[in-house]
Biopython code that builds the backbone (N, CA, C, O; Angstrom):
import numpy as np
from Bio.PDB.StructureBuilder import StructureBuilder

atoms = [
    (1, "MET", "N", (103.618, 117.853, 118.993)),
    (1, "MET", "CA", (103.187, 118.173, 117.575)),
    (1, "MET", "C", (104.259, 117.906, 116.526)),
    (1, "MET", "O", (103.890, 117.542, 115.409)),
    (2, "PRO", "N", (105.595, 118.063, 116.800)),
    (2, "PRO", "CA", (106.637, 117.773, 115.748)),
    (2, "PRO", "C", (106.608, 116.326, 115.275)),
    (2, "PRO", "O", (107.007, 116.036, 114.147)),
    (3, "ALA", "N", (106.141, 115.416, 116.121)),
    (3, "ALA", "CA", (106.064, 114.027, 115.715)),
    (3, "ALA", "C", (105.001, 113.726, 114.574)),
    (3, "ALA", "O", (105.192, 112.955, 113.634)),
    (4, "ARG", "N", (103.906, 114.427, 114.799)),
    (4, "ARG", "CA", (102.824, 114.265, 113.781)),
    (4, "ARG", "C", (103.318, 114.835, 112.431)),
    (4, "ARG", "O", (103.148, 114.215, 111.382)),
    (5, "LYS", "N", (103.963, 116.092, 112.494)),
    (5, "LYS", "CA", (104.487, 116.658, 111.235)),
    (5, "LYS", "C", (105.563, 115.757, 110.552)),
    (5, "LYS", "O", (105.612, 115.646, 109.327)),
    (6, "ASP", "N", (106.359, 115.166, 111.335)),
    (6, "ASP", "CA", (107.370, 114.265, 110.768)),
    (6, "ASP", "C", (106.653, 112.976, 110.106)),
    (6, "ASP", "O", (106.956, 112.588, 108.978)),
    (7, "SER", "N", (105.723, 112.380, 110.869)),
    (7, "SER", "CA", (105.012, 111.297, 110.299)),
    (7, "SER", "C", (104.163, 111.672, 109.032)),
    (7, "SER", "O", (103.984, 110.849, 108.134)),
    (8, "MET", "N", (103.683, 112.850, 108.993)),
    (8, "MET", "CA", (102.908, 113.244, 107.802)),
    (8, "MET", "C", (103.879, 113.493, 106.691)),
    (8, "MET", "O", (103.563, 113.123, 105.560)),
    (9, "MET", "N", (104.965, 114.049, 106.886)),
    (9, "MET", "CA", (105.960, 114.257, 105.820)),
    (9, "MET", "C", (106.492, 113.012, 105.283)),
    (9, "MET", "O", (106.704, 112.886, 104.077)),
    (10, "GLY", "N", (106.726, 112.049, 106.164)),
    (10, "GLY", "CA", (107.125, 110.711, 105.783)),
    (10, "GLY", "C", (106.005, 109.984, 104.904)),
    (10, "GLY", "O", (106.301, 109.326, 103.907)),
    (11, "ALA", "N", (104.774, 110.147, 105.329)),
    (11, "ALA", "CA", (103.689, 109.599, 104.503)),
    (11, "ALA", "C", (103.605, 110.193, 103.092)),
    (11, "ALA", "O", (103.449, 109.507, 102.082)),
    (12, "VAL", "N", (103.730, 111.618, 103.108)),
    (12, "VAL", "CA", (103.781, 112.268, 101.805)),
    (12, "VAL", "C", (104.852, 111.788, 100.875)),
    (12, "VAL", "O", (104.641, 111.550, 99.685)),
    (13, "ALA", "N", (106.024, 111.654, 101.477)),
    (13, "ALA", "CA", (107.182, 111.130, 100.649)),
    (13, "ALA", "C", (106.945, 109.769, 100.144)),
    (13, "ALA", "O", (107.221, 109.447, 98.989)),
    (14, "ARG", "N", (106.405, 108.930, 101.058)),
    (14, "ARG", "CA", (106.172, 107.473, 100.710)),
    (14, "ARG", "C", (105.185, 107.374, 99.520)),
    (14, "ARG", "O", (105.407, 106.718, 98.503)),
    (15, "TYR", "N", (103.999, 108.148, 99.781)),
    (15, "TYR", "CA", (102.976, 107.990, 98.724)),
    (15, "TYR", "C", (103.302, 108.706, 97.421)),
    (15, "TYR", "O", (102.834, 108.274, 96.368)),
    (16, "SER", "N", (104.077, 109.771, 97.445)),
    (16, "SER", "CA", (104.455, 110.396, 96.242)),
    (16, "SER", "C", (105.412, 109.585, 95.531)),
    (16, "SER", "O", (105.417, 109.598, 94.300)),
    (17, "GLY", "N", (106.290, 108.821, 96.245)),
    (17, "GLY", "CA", (107.100, 107.777, 95.563)),
    (17, "GLY", "C", (106.302, 106.754, 94.860)),
    (17, "GLY", "O", (106.623, 106.360, 93.738)),
    (18, "MET", "N", (105.230, 106.299, 95.520)),
    (18, "MET", "CA", (104.413, 105.329, 94.917)),
    (18, "MET", "C", (103.766, 105.828, 93.570)),
    (18, "MET", "O", (103.524, 105.049, 92.649)),
    (19, "ALA", "N", (103.522, 107.079, 93.520)),
    (19, "ALA", "CA", (102.872, 107.625, 92.343)),
    (19, "ALA", "C", (103.739, 107.618, 91.183)),
    (19, "ALA", "O", (103.237, 107.769, 90.069)),
    (20, "PHE", "N", (105.057, 107.449, 91.333)),
    (20, "PHE", "CA", (106.020, 107.339, 90.206)),
    (20, "PHE", "C", (106.288, 105.804, 89.950)),
    (20, "PHE", "O", (106.874, 105.470, 88.921)),
    (21, "THR", "N", (105.900, 104.936, 90.799)),
    (21, "THR", "CA", (106.290, 103.536, 90.579)),
    (21, "THR", "C", (105.714, 102.964, 89.315)),
    (21, "THR", "O", (106.437, 102.349, 88.530)),
    (22, "VAL", "N", (104.448, 103.149, 89.098)),
    (22, "VAL", "CA", (103.824, 102.493, 87.910)),
    (22, "VAL", "C", (104.334, 103.117, 86.629)),
    (22, "VAL", "O", (104.781, 102.398, 85.735)),
    (23, "PRO", "N", (104.279, 104.466, 86.508)),
    (23, "PRO", "CA", (104.784, 105.047, 85.247)),
    (23, "PRO", "C", (106.270, 104.695, 84.985)),
    (23, "PRO", "O", (106.668, 104.473, 83.841)),
    (24, "ALA", "N", (107.053, 104.651, 86.029)),
    (24, "ALA", "CA", (108.433, 104.296, 85.758)),
    (24, "ALA", "C", (108.620, 102.840, 85.326)),
    (24, "ALA", "O", (109.458, 102.540, 84.477)),
    (25, "SER", "N", (107.807, 101.915, 85.938)),
    (25, "SER", "CA", (107.814, 100.519, 85.520)),
    (25, "SER", "C", (107.309, 100.418, 84.032)),
    (25, "SER", "O", (107.874, 99.636, 83.268)),
    (26, "VAL", "N", (106.345, 101.129, 83.641)),
    (26, "VAL", "CA", (105.853, 101.064, 82.284)),
    (26, "VAL", "C", (106.933, 101.558, 81.254)),
    (26, "VAL", "O", (107.156, 100.980, 80.191)),
    (27, "VAL", "N", (107.559, 102.656, 81.672)),
    (27, "VAL", "CA", (108.596, 103.217, 80.712)),
    (27, "VAL", "C", (109.757, 102.154, 80.650)),
    (27, "VAL", "O", (110.261, 101.851, 79.568)),
    (28, "ALA", "N", (110.145, 101.626, 81.778)),
    (28, "ALA", "CA", (111.226, 100.701, 81.748)),
    (28, "ALA", "C", (110.874, 99.471, 80.958)),
    (28, "ALA", "O", (111.734, 98.954, 80.245)),
    (29, "GLY", "N", (109.645, 98.967, 81.044)),
    (29, "GLY", "CA", (109.121, 97.870, 80.253)),
    (29, "GLY", "C", (109.138, 98.135, 78.804)),
    (29, "GLY", "O", (109.473, 97.258, 78.007)),
    (30, "TYR", "N", (108.760, 99.410, 78.413)),
    (30, "TYR", "CA", (108.779, 99.781, 77.095)),
    (30, "TYR", "C", (110.103, 99.802, 76.443)),
    (30, "TYR", "O", (110.284, 99.379, 75.301)),
    (31, "PHE", "N", (111.066, 100.326, 77.227)),
    (31, "PHE", "CA", (112.398, 100.362, 76.652)),
    (31, "PHE", "C", (113.120, 99.008, 76.648)),
    (31, "PHE", "O", (113.902, 98.719, 75.742)),
    (32, "ILE", "N", (112.855, 98.196, 77.650)),
    (32, "ILE", "CA", (113.424, 96.768, 77.563)),
    (32, "ILE", "C", (112.733, 96.034, 76.466)),
    (32, "ILE", "O", (113.398, 95.291, 75.745)),
    (33, "GLY", "N", (111.446, 96.182, 76.281)),
    (33, "GLY", "CA", (110.799, 95.457, 75.180)),
    (33, "GLY", "C", (111.311, 95.961, 73.833)),
    (33, "GLY", "O", (111.512, 95.176, 72.906)),
    (34, "GLY", "N", (111.523, 97.294, 73.726)),
    (34, "GLY", "CA", (111.987, 97.803, 72.427)),
    (34, "GLY", "C", (113.413, 97.291, 72.184)),
    (34, "GLY", "O", (113.746, 96.932, 71.055)),
    (35, "TRP", "N", (114.240, 97.253, 73.199)),
    (35, "TRP", "CA", (115.570, 96.693, 73.034)),
    (35, "TRP", "C", (115.523, 95.192, 72.502)),
    (35, "TRP", "O", (116.225, 94.790, 71.574)),
    (36, "LEU", "N", (114.610, 94.416, 73.205)),
    (36, "LEU", "CA", (114.432, 93.021, 72.775)),
    (36, "LEU", "C", (113.862, 92.915, 71.372)),
    (36, "LEU", "O", (114.168, 91.953, 70.666)),
    (37, "ASP", "N", (113.059, 93.853, 70.948)),
    (37, "ASP", "CA", (112.536, 93.834, 69.652)),
    (37, "ASP", "C", (113.668, 94.052, 68.572)),
    (37, "ASP", "O", (113.687, 93.431, 67.510)),
    (38, "SER", "N", (114.570, 94.954, 68.928)),
    (38, "SER", "CA", (115.670, 95.220, 67.968)),
    (38, "SER", "C", (116.653, 94.074, 67.973)),
    (38, "SER", "O", (117.286, 93.835, 66.944)),
    (39, "ARG", "N", (116.822, 93.356, 69.053)),
    (39, "ARG", "CA", (117.801, 92.150, 69.156)),
    (39, "ARG", "C", (117.129, 90.998, 68.377)),
    (39, "ARG", "O", (117.835, 90.315, 67.635)),
    (40, "PHE", "N", (115.926, 90.761, 68.486)),
    (40, "PHE", "CA", (115.262, 89.581, 67.907)),
    (40, "PHE", "C", (114.497, 89.902, 66.484)),
    (40, "PHE", "O", (113.985, 89.005, 65.815)),
    (41, "GLY", "N", (114.481, 91.098, 66.157)),
    (41, "GLY", "CA", (113.877, 91.452, 64.876)),
    (41, "GLY", "C", (112.358, 91.364, 64.941)),
    (41, "GLY", "O", (111.739, 91.144, 63.900)),
    (42, "THR", "N", (111.723, 91.519, 66.088)),
    (42, "THR", "CA", (110.313, 91.427, 66.162)),
    (42, "THR", "C", (109.732, 92.830, 66.324)),
    (42, "THR", "O", (110.502, 93.791, 66.317)),
    (43, "HIS", "N", (108.404, 93.004, 66.472)),
    (43, "HIS", "CA", (107.829, 94.316, 66.453)),
    (43, "HIS", "C", (106.672, 94.303, 67.548)),
    (43, "HIS", "O", (105.781, 95.150, 67.494)),
    (44, "SER", "N", (106.696, 93.416, 68.452)),
    (44, "SER", "CA", (105.578, 93.408, 69.423)),
    (44, "SER", "C", (106.023, 93.093, 70.938)),
    (44, "SER", "O", (105.199, 93.029, 71.850)),
    (45, "LEU", "N", (107.317, 92.914, 71.106)),
    (45, "LEU", "CA", (107.815, 92.694, 72.468)),
    (45, "LEU", "C", (107.682, 93.939, 73.356)),
    (45, "LEU", "O", (107.591, 93.856, 74.581)),
    (46, "TYR", "N", (107.676, 95.056, 72.705)),
    (46, "TYR", "CA", (107.511, 96.311, 73.549)),
    (46, "TYR", "C", (106.198, 96.231, 74.328)),
    (46, "TYR", "O", (106.106, 96.646, 75.483)),
    (47, "VAL", "N", (105.173, 95.674, 73.640)),
    (47, "VAL", "CA", (103.876, 95.579, 74.180)),
    (47, "VAL", "C", (103.823, 94.711, 75.507)),
    (47, "VAL", "O", (103.176, 94.999, 76.514)),
    (48, "VAL", "N", (104.633, 93.581, 75.317)),
    (48, "VAL", "CA", (104.751, 92.663, 76.392)),
    (48, "VAL", "C", (105.455, 93.364, 77.602)),
    (48, "VAL", "O", (105.070, 93.238, 78.764)),
    (49, "GLY", "N", (106.505, 94.101, 77.213)),
    (49, "GLY", "CA", (107.219, 94.882, 78.300)),
    (49, "GLY", "C", (106.428, 95.849, 78.974)),
    (49, "GLY", "O", (106.530, 95.961, 80.196)),
    (50, "VAL", "N", (105.569, 96.634, 78.250)),
    (50, "VAL", "CA", (104.656, 97.591, 78.836)),
    (50, "VAL", "C", (103.631, 96.919, 79.847)),
    (50, "VAL", "O", (103.391, 97.406, 80.952)),
    (51, "VAL", "N", (103.080, 95.813, 79.386)),
    (51, "VAL", "CA", (102.082, 95.073, 80.192)),
    (51, "VAL", "C", (102.741, 94.460, 81.468)),
    (51, "VAL", "O", (102.164, 94.519, 82.554)),
    (52, "LEU", "N", (103.995, 93.856, 81.311)),
    (52, "LEU", "CA", (104.705, 93.358, 82.450)),
    (52, "LEU", "C", (105.152, 94.442, 83.376)),
    (52, "LEU", "O", (105.148, 94.219, 84.587)),
    (53, "GLY", "N", (105.553, 95.647, 82.884)),
    (53, "GLY", "CA", (106.013, 96.664, 83.677)),
    (53, "GLY", "C", (104.702, 97.266, 84.421)),
    (53, "GLY", "O", (104.792, 97.569, 85.611)),
    (54, "ALA", "N", (103.626, 97.418, 83.797)),
    (54, "ALA", "CA", (102.448, 97.900, 84.517)),
    (54, "ALA", "C", (102.017, 96.926, 85.615)),
    (54, "ALA", "O", (101.672, 97.372, 86.710)),
    (55, "ALA", "N", (102.023, 95.578, 85.358)),
    (55, "ALA", "CA", (101.646, 94.603, 86.319)),
    (55, "ALA", "C", (102.608, 94.655, 87.460)),
    (55, "ALA", "O", (102.167, 94.615, 88.608)),
    (56, "GLY", "N", (103.878, 94.739, 87.233)),
    (56, "GLY", "CA", (104.848, 94.771, 88.287)),
    (56, "GLY", "C", (104.838, 96.021, 89.103)),
    (56, "GLY", "O", (105.095, 95.976, 90.306)),
    (57, "GLY", "N", (104.549, 97.145, 88.485)),
    (57, "GLY", "CA", (104.405, 98.454, 89.163)),
    (57, "GLY", "C", (103.149, 98.391, 90.071)),
    (57, "GLY", "O", (103.198, 98.749, 91.248)),
    (58, "LEU", "N", (102.081, 97.946, 89.512)),
    (58, "LEU", "CA", (100.853, 97.800, 90.311)),
    (58, "LEU", "C", (101.021, 96.858, 91.457)),
    (58, "LEU", "O", (100.550, 97.136, 92.560)),
    (59, "ALA", "N", (101.679, 95.747, 91.233)),
    (59, "ALA", "CA", (101.900, 94.834, 92.351)),
    (59, "ALA", "C", (102.776, 95.395, 93.443)),
    (59, "ALA", "O", (102.566, 95.115, 94.623)),
    (60, "GLN", "N", (103.671, 96.119, 93.088)),
    (60, "GLN", "CA", (104.481, 96.921, 94.150)),
    (60, "GLN", "C", (103.706, 97.870, 94.900)),
    (60, "GLN", "O", (103.843, 97.955, 96.120)),
    (61, "VAL", "N", (102.822, 98.662, 94.192)),
    (61, "VAL", "CA", (102.023, 99.642, 94.951)),
    (61, "VAL", "C", (101.102, 98.946, 95.851)),
    (61, "VAL", "O", (100.908, 99.378, 96.988)),
    (62, "VAL", "N", (100.513, 97.876, 95.403)),
    (62, "VAL", "CA", (99.469, 97.063, 96.273)),
    (62, "VAL", "C", (100.248, 96.527, 97.497)),
    (62, "VAL", "O", (99.764, 96.562, 98.628)),
    (63, "ARG", "N", (101.503, 96.018, 97.216)),
    (63, "ARG", "CA", (102.190, 95.486, 98.363)),
    (63, "ARG", "C", (102.538, 96.524, 99.336)),
    (63, "ARG", "O", (102.460, 96.268, 100.538)),
    (64, "GLN", "N", (102.925, 97.702, 98.909)),
    (64, "GLN", "CA", (103.304, 98.763, 99.825)),
    (64, "GLN", "C", (102.050, 99.309, 100.550)),
    (64, "GLN", "O", (102.134, 99.642, 101.732)),
    (65, "LEU", "N", (100.848, 99.409, 99.837)),
    (65, "LEU", "CA", (99.748, 99.848, 100.534)),
    (65, "LEU", "C", (99.269, 98.789, 101.602)),
    (65, "LEU", "O", (98.916, 99.195, 102.709)),
    (66, "THR", "N", (99.248, 97.543, 101.323)),
    (66, "THR", "CA", (98.892, 96.564, 102.256)),
    (66, "THR", "C", (99.839, 96.609, 103.442)),
    (66, "THR", "O", (99.416, 96.439, 104.586)),
    (67, "GLN", "N", (101.112, 96.836, 103.176)),
    (67, "GLN", "CA", (102.099, 96.860, 104.272)),
    (67, "GLN", "C", (101.762, 98.090, 105.100)),
    (67, "GLN", "O", (101.722, 97.975, 106.325)),
    (68, "ASP", "N", (101.520, 99.250, 104.521)),
    (68, "ASP", "CA", (101.225, 100.471, 105.243)),
    (68, "ASP", "C", (99.930, 100.361, 106.060)),
    (68, "ASP", "O", (99.824, 100.951, 107.134)),
    (69, "SER", "N", (98.917, 99.583, 105.537)),
    (69, "SER", "CA", (97.601, 99.524, 106.282)),
    (69, "SER", "C", (97.832, 98.602, 107.489)),
    (69, "SER", "O", (97.161, 98.757, 108.510)),
    (70, "GLY", "N", (98.764, 97.650, 107.393)),
    (70, "GLY", "CA", (99.031, 96.864, 108.590)),
    (70, "GLY", "C", (99.765, 97.681, 109.641)),
    (70, "GLY", "O", (99.580, 97.462, 110.838)),
    (71, "ASP", "N", (100.557, 98.575, 109.225)),
    (71, "ASP", "CA", (101.322, 99.374, 110.228)),
    (71, "ASP", "C", (100.436, 100.449, 110.851)),
    (71, "ASP", "O", (100.763, 100.903, 111.947)),
    (72, "GLY", "N", (99.410, 100.861, 110.275)),
    (72, "GLY", "CA", (98.565, 101.919, 110.811)),
    (72, "GLY", "C", (97.822, 101.664, 112.065)),
    (72, "GLY", "O", (97.566, 102.574, 112.854)),
    (73, "GLY", "N", (97.449, 100.349, 112.266)),
    (73, "GLY", "CA", (96.717, 99.992, 113.447)),
    (73, "GLY", "C", (97.594, 99.896, 114.646)),
    (73, "GLY", "O", (97.055, 99.973, 115.750)),
    (74, "SER", "N", (98.918, 99.731, 114.558)),
    (74, "SER", "CA", (99.759, 99.519, 115.687)),
    (74, "SER", "C", (100.203, 100.819, 116.392)),
    (74, "SER", "O", (100.933, 100.765, 117.382)),
]
sb = StructureBuilder()
sb.init_structure("model")
sb.init_model(0)
sb.init_chain("A")
sb.init_seg("    ")
for serial, (resi, resn, name, xyz) in enumerate(atoms, 1):
    if name == "N":
        sb.init_residue(resn, " ", resi, " ")
    sb.init_atom(name, np.array(xyz, "f"), 0.0, 1.0, " ", f" {name:<3s}", serial, name[0])
structure = sb.get_structure()
């Protein structure tokens, strides 16, 4: 029984980490875009940063989920 509890706690840790991946990526994209806006004197690069951050975060979550689904059958 301890092996199942360990694997369950590992899964909880892995998936709760994924829950923060997309929001953290969006926030990072926002700040990087805002910094680029201040450097170049523009007012819209933060939107590009948010979109790229969201896309990157979602890609990472999908990559992790597909990797985990491949491990579940073995």
